[in-house]
N, C-alpha and C positions, 0 to 999 in steps of 0.2 A: 504493500500500500504506500502511496505517496503522501496521503494525509495522515496526520497523527491520530492514533486510536485513543479515544477518551470515553470515560464512563460518566454517566449523568443521572440525575434524579430531579423530577419536576415536583414542586411544592405548590400548594394552594389550590383554590377552586376558580374564583372569578378574577383575582389579581395574582396571576401565577409568576413564579420565578424558577429558573433552571439552575441547578448546582452542578458544576462540572468538576471532575476529579482529574488532576493532572499529575502524571508521573514525572520524574526528573527529565528536563529538556523538552517536555511536551508543551504545546502552546495552542491558544485559540485566538481567533480574530473576531472583532465585533465593530458595529457601527458606534459612533460617538453618541453618548447619552444612554446607552443600554446597561452600563456597568452598575452593579449593586454593591457587592462586597467581595473581599478576597483575603486569603490567609497571608501572613507575613512570609516573604520568600518569593512571591510572584512579582515579576517585574513587568512594567507597562511601558510600551514604546509606540510612538506614532509613526506610521509608515505611509508611503505612497501606495495607492492601490490596495491589494489584498495580500501581497507577499507570497503568492502561490508559486510564481516562477522564480527560480533561483538565479538564472543567468540571462534575464531579460534585458539587462543594461539600463542606463539612465533614460534613454529615449523611450524604451518599452515601458518603463515605469510611468513616465509622464503621459504617454498615450493611454495607458490603462487607467490612470487616475483621471485623465481628462474625460474619458467615456462616462465616468461616474457622474460628472456634472449634468449629463443629459437625463439622468434619472432623478435629478434634484438632490443627490447626495453630496457629501463633502469630498474634496480631493483626497482626503486622508482616511485611513482606518487605524484602529488601535489593535495591537497584538499584546497578549498577556502570556508570559512564559514562566514556567517553573524553573528557576535557576539554582535550586538547592536540592539536597538529598531528601528523600521521603516524599510522600504524596501530599499535594496541596489542593485546596478547593477554592473555586471562584464562582460567583453567581451573577446572573444577568436577569433583569426584571422586565416584565411586560410594560409597554408605555401607556396602556389604557386597558380597561376590563376586557378579558377574553381568554384565549387558550394559547399555550405554547405547543407547537407541533414539531416533534423530531423527524427529520428527513434523512433516512439512510440512503445515500446516493447509490450504493452498490445494488439496491433493489430497483432502482429506476434507470439502469443502464448509464449511470454516471452523470445524469443531467436532470434538473428540475427547474421549471419556469414559474416565477412568482411575481406578485405585485411589487412595485418598486420600494414600498415602505414596509413590506412584510418581513424582510430578513432581520434576524436578531443577532445570531452569532454562529460560528462554525469552527471546526477543527482546522488548525493550520495546514495548508496544502490544498484546501478547497478554494476554487476560483469563483469570484463574484464579478459577473459582467453584465452586459445588457443584451436583451433579445429584441432585435429589430423586427418589425412586422414587414412582410414582403408584399402585402396587399395595400393598395392606396386607401381603400375604404376603412381599414383599421386605423391607419394613421390620421386620416382626416376627421373621422367621427368617433374614434375610440375613447376619447377622454382619458379617464383614469387607466383604461386598459391598453393604451397605445404602446408605450415603451415599458416592457417588462424586464425584470432582472432574471438572469440565468445563473444558477448555482451548479457548478460542475466539479467533478472529482470522484474520489472513492471513500470519502469520510462522512462524518455526521454534520448536518447543518440544522439550525433551528429557526423556524419562522413563527410569526405571531398572527393570530386570528382575532378579530374583534367580535365580541359577543360569543355566540355558540358556533362551533365548527361542524360542517356536514361534509362527509366524504362520499363521493359518488364514483362507482366503478362502471364505466361506460363500455358497452360491447361494440364491436365493429359496426359502424354506421349509425349507432345510437346517438341522438342529439340531446343536448341540454341547453336551455336558454337561461342566461344569468344576467343580472344587473352588473355592468362592468366594474363597479366599485366593490361588489360582493365577491369577486374572485380573489382567492388567496394564491392559488397556483395550480399547476397541472403538469403531468408528465409530458415528455417531448413528443410522444406519438399523437397527442391530441391535436386536432385541426381546429384552429381558432379564427373566428371571423366576427364582423360586426353586422348586425341586421337591423333594418329600419322597422320600427314598431308598426307603422301603417295606420291608415284611417284618420280622418280629419278630427273626430272627437278625441281619439287617443292622442293625437299629436298636440292638440291645443289645450285639452282639458284633463288628460290622463294623469298628469303630475308625476309620471315615472320616467321622464326623459324620452328622447326621440329614438334612441338606439339601445339595443342590448347585445350581449355577447352570445354567440352560438358556438358551443363546444361539441365537437364530433369525435366519437371514440374510434378505435379502442384506447383506453387509458384511464388514469385516475385523476379526478378533479376534487380540489378542496375549496369549499365555499364558506364564507363568513356571514353571520347574520347582522353584524353591526360594523360596517367599514368606518374608519375614522372620519372620512369626509362627511358622511351622513351625521355622525355624532356631532361634529363641529358645526354643521349647518343648523342643527336643532338647538344647540347651545346659543348660537348667535341670534336665532329667531326669538328665543325666550328671553334674551338679555334685554333689560330696560334701555331705551334710547337715551343717549346723552350721559350714560354712566350713573343715572339716578337709581335710588333704591325702590324696589317694588315689593314691600313687605306684605301687601294685601293679596298677592296672587294666590289663588286657591282657597281663600278664606271667604266667610260669609260677608264680611264688610267690604272686601275688595278695595277699590280706590278710596272709599270713605275712610278706611282705616288709616291710609296714608295722610289724608287731610287732617284727621284728628291727631295723628302723631306728629304733625308739623312738617312732613316731608314734601307736601304738595304746595307749589308756589303759584300765585295768580298774577 
């Protein structure tokens, strides 16, 4: 194996974190902001790209890191390595409520395609790149589903799903239609395209967007019930305008409670 072999354990129910056990000289890579805690003896270093290629040279590192900008990620990744004798543990946490999904790349022929913000961490040696769509329709209308990340190698990777995760095993020719934001990822054999919802009423009054993703088997598809974009939109819609407080929301008094409390100005 090129990737480091690591043991892991996932804790929690709705706000999960994954604990990885590193043998001496073993390491993991992660996106900035996912780190939770680690034992003394583990060293942290910031690197260009994912560090999967040992002899890629400076130009290769710059190109690899530059591709990450297309997915909205940082030029850099963080590598955590056990530099002492004995096993050490390190943990990475979910960024919002949901589930952490372990992906054994050896079971998926060395490649898994996922949403750009789904990747959490992986064993050192796993490559994190971008999966470009070959069809114009996907790129022009795909929205969140246009540029996907690809995780390649022969080690373990971990992705995060918002809300509840559904795993679908599609048979050859079997199709599944999914909101583009609800896709976590899928195996490389899945054919992925964007389809127009259709119908005037659906288009203007449906409230579900104009397009959805069509996934055709054979292969495995992971779907999330609460994509972060949907969560963020609901929070913004519920937030009071102008930064004011809205203590009456959901109460019998409603806006009258704010007037009595002195928060409402005329």
